[in-house]
C-alpha positions, 0 to 999 in steps of 0.5 A: 231126309235125315239132316245129319246125313247132309254134308255141312259147310260153314257160311261166312256171309249171306247176300240177299237180293230180289226181283218181283218173282224171286229172292236170290240168296248167295252164301259165301264159304271161304272163296266159294259162292253158292246161289239159290233162288227161292219164291217169295212165299218160300223166302217168307217161310224160311225167314219165319222158320229161322226166326223161330229157331233163333228165338229158341236158341237164344232162350235155351243157350245165350243171346246172339250179339250182332254188334259190329257185324256189317256185310263189308267185314270179312270173316276169319275164314274169308281173310285166309 
């Protein structure tokens, strides 16, 4: 699979929950919601991989400022 060939959507927000068997991740894009279930092992691997990429990005590009972000705050896309 070539990641460049996969259609892209901008994610406004991610909502995460879990039970003993699975993690549920819901991504919102505008007014659409896309839910995914992932095993605890898969969730941890995703978390570690994303963390590695964030660290590399902040080293190479700039620090990411998350000051003021909260789940109840709508992105500009959601406000439309």
